[in-house]
N, C-alpha and C positions, 0 to 999 in steps of 0.2 A: 360815328358817332363817337363820342369819346366815353371812355369811361368811365363808370359811375362814378367811384373813389377822385377821380381827379375831377368833374364835374362839381363834386361837392366842394371841393377844396376852393374847387375857383368860384363856387357861389359865395363862399365866407370870404373870401378876401374880397368879393364887390359886395358882400355884403347885400346880395340881391334874395338871398334864401341860404337857408340852412339847410335844403334841398338843392340835390343835382337835377330833378327832374328841371327847374326853369333853366338851368346852363344849356341840358339837352335840347329847351326848347327855346331857345337862343340860337344852338348851332345849325339846329333842322331850319331857322327863317335866315341865317346869313347863307343858305343854297339857294333860297328864294322864297319869295309868299306863299303861304300854305291855309287850308282850313282847321278847323280843329280836328276832325277827326282823323286827318293826316299826322297832324303834329301829335295825336295821342299814340299814334302807330309808332312814329319814328323816338317818340321819347320812351315808349315802352311803358305809359301808364295809361291808366282808366280814362275814358270823357272826361267824366264829371271832374276828376282830380285836375286835368289837363286845361279844363275850360277855368278852373279857380287860380292853378297857377300864372296860365295868359292872363288874366285880367289883374293878376298883382304886376306883371309886365307892364301892363300897359299905365298903370296907375306910376307905377317910377318910370314913365317918360321911355321907354326904350322897344316898345312895340306898338305900331300904328295898326289900325283896320278899316278896311274897305269893303263896301256892298256892292255885291251885283246880283242885281236878282234877288232869289233865295240864298244866295251865298256871302257870307263873310271871310275874306282873306285876311292874312295877318301880313305883316311884314315889319324889319327892323327899322324903326323909327329914323336913324342915323346911319348912313351907308358906314362910317367908321368902325362901327363898334363890331364889324364882321373882322376887321384886321386886329383888335385889341384882344374880342375873341379867339381868334386864332394863335395868337402871342401866347395867350394866357392858359390855353390848353396844350400849346405846344404841339400844334396842330397846323397844316401848309393852309393858307388862305385860299376860302373856295374861289375859282376864277372869274366865274358869272353865278348872278343871281339865276333862278330859274323862275322863269312867270307861268301862272295857268293860263290857259286858253280860253 
């Protein structure tokens, strides 16, 4: 997970947020699809706040959702976002996305 300060800086650059939490959510989704509970844990945020951030990312067209039974899984809308995010954060690009089972 990127450092909070670096995530905030990238968020300002991309104009997606003044909060690093959205960048952390995007980075978590770069690893593979996830539900909001896991995203909250990975981003170090409370679930209601994570849901609000995730909704903004969906409105921005950066995240999509898939419903399977009682679960909703989120993923990056465009695969190329992984490389851009990794480059902006100065981190290696995730090798493969993890899928839920």
